[in-house]
C-alpha positions, -999 to +999 in steps of 0.1 A: +065+045-075+082+046-045+110+057-053+098+090-066+074+095-035+105+089-014+130+108-030+106+139-029+098+130+008+108+161+031+120+154+064+106+147+096+100+177+120+125+165+148+149+153+132+174+181+145+164+164+174+171+133+166+211+121+181+229+111+144+236+074+135+265+060+146+290+057+117+293+021+126+253+014+126+240+002+094+216+020+069+192-007+073+191-021+108+179-055+113+147-039+130+142-022+097+144-052+074+120-075+096+095-051+097+099-046+060+093-084+054+065-084+082+046-058+058+051-078+027+047-114+042+009-095+056+001-082+021+009-114+007-016-131+033-039-109+028-038-106-012-038-149-007-068-149+021-088-127-004-077-152-040-089-185-019-118-165-006-131-152-038-120-192-056-141-203-030-169-184-032-173-194-068-165-166-085-151-162-123-115-165-126-116-127-139-134-117-110-108-134-089-079-119-108-097-082-105-104-088-072-066-097-061-052-075-084-070-048-064-066-056-030-025-058-040-022-022-057-045-007-027-020-026-005+009-013-023-002+024-021-010+019+019+027+007+018+037+045+003+014+061+027+024+041+058+062+039+053+063+081+047+078+079+082+084+052+107+075+082+139+047+098+127+014+086+110+001+090+077-024+115+087+005+137+104+026+128+074-002+147+053+014+185+068+043+180+048+042+188+009+048+158-016+039+166-051+047+131-065+030+109-041-003+130-050+007+125-088+018+083-083-019+082-065-038+096-086-020+080-116-024+042-101-063+051-092-066+065-126-049+032-145-063+011-118-102+027-132-098+029-162-088-009-164-121-018-148-147+007-171-130+002-204-138-027-217-110-033-244-085-031-211-107-056-190-106-074-226-069-073-225-058-082-191-086-108-188-104-087-158-141-083-152-160-056-136-168-062-101-202-053-082-192-018-058-191-040-028-169-066-036-143-040-047-149-021-019-143-056+000-105-056-022-097-019-013-108-025+029-085-056+028-054-037+008-056-010+037-064-036+060-030-053+056-012-024+062-030-010+090-011-024+117+017-004+110+004+029+119-013+013+152+020+004+164+035+040+155+007+052+180+012+027+205+049+035+206+047+069+209 
């Protein structure tokens, strides 16, 4: 999903005002690798925290699985949105057209909804139908796990 979206991504507005990358500078700089590792680690920690909270709250195995999976899927979608640019916010990036982004987002959310709403799919993956407030917790946690990067972009301006 990420490669499809990022391949279709247009250039940033200020691209031609930036100096070119020197040939000896690696394409993946240590800072970029470090930030990517932090992003992945924070998603992992968030999903683990949601998982542990659900277990200690006494939820069924299926409910724990559903909540954790929802958190992970939403966080992954969030990563796609926040990483479209390392300087512009996700909202600012909405000005740039990227049809695959919307196809991937719609497809992912549709598939996730079908997993929850279709009893045979829920059964196949051993998922549970969660109350809306619990589902909202998973969505909020997934989004929160990547929001720090948006704040970082705003602060660095």
